[in-house]
Structure formats: structure tokens, C-alpha cells
N, C-alpha and C positions, 0 to 999 in steps of 0.2 A: 504494500499498499504506498500511496506516495504520502507526503505531508499536508498535501492540498487537499485530498479524502479525506484524512482524522481530522482537520478544522471544520471541515465541513458536517460532518457525524460528531458531533459532541458527546460523549457519553449519558446514559440515562441515566440518572437520579433519579432516590426514589422520592418523590411527591411528597411533601410539607405535612405534615398530619395539621388538621387545623386546630386552634386553639378554640378550647368551649368558654362561650362567654355569658350562654344563658342555661339557667337552670332548666332540669326537663319535665319535671314536674308542675312549676309555675310560671315558665317561662321568663322572670326578672333576673335584671342583669346580676352576674355574680364578684360580687367583690372582692377584692386580695383581703381585705381586713375580715370580711366575714363571709367563711366557705367551709363548706363539710365535705370531705373526699371520699367518697365509698365505693369499691367495687371498678374503679377506672373513670371515675366520671365524677364529676361537683355537683352540686348540690346548693342552695343559698341558706339551708340551715338542717339541721334533724327533722324536725316535720314534715319537710318537702321530702326526704329520702326516703321517710317512714309513708310516705302518700303515696309514693310514685310506686314502692316495691308491693304497696298493698294495693292499687289500681291494676298492677302487671300481672300477681295473681288472679285475679279477679276476672282480669281480661284471657289467660292461660284456660281455666277452671271454663268458660264461657265456650272457650272455641272446644275442649276436650268434649264440652256435652253437647258439640253440635256433631262432631262427628259419629 
């Protein structure tokens, strides 16, 4: 390969992971001062984390009942 071919095809890098900015439960902005980290996600409070977990369990139960 020539040097020109190498310059035309730069090495493909991994896409950067996007920074999470909103709470998955209530969609509020997550501030650095007050954040709650569980299972790879950031929540704005423990209450939002709890509501997200219970909501997920209810949806999973409803999906299982529908089958």
C-alpha cells in the first residue's frame, strides 16, 4: 500500500459512548452534585431508581402474561 492510500482510509475508531444527561425514570437533567449510579445508569435520586426498577418489573410481567 502506498502512503496516499493510508491517508485516504483512516483507521476506524470505536464510536464514542454518549454521555447520559437525563434520568431514565423522570427525564430530569442529572446534575453532578446529586446523582445516583446503579447498574451502569445514572438516576437523579434513589426514588427515581426505585420507580424505574418497579416499572421495568411490571412491564416484564405484562409481557410474560401476554405470551
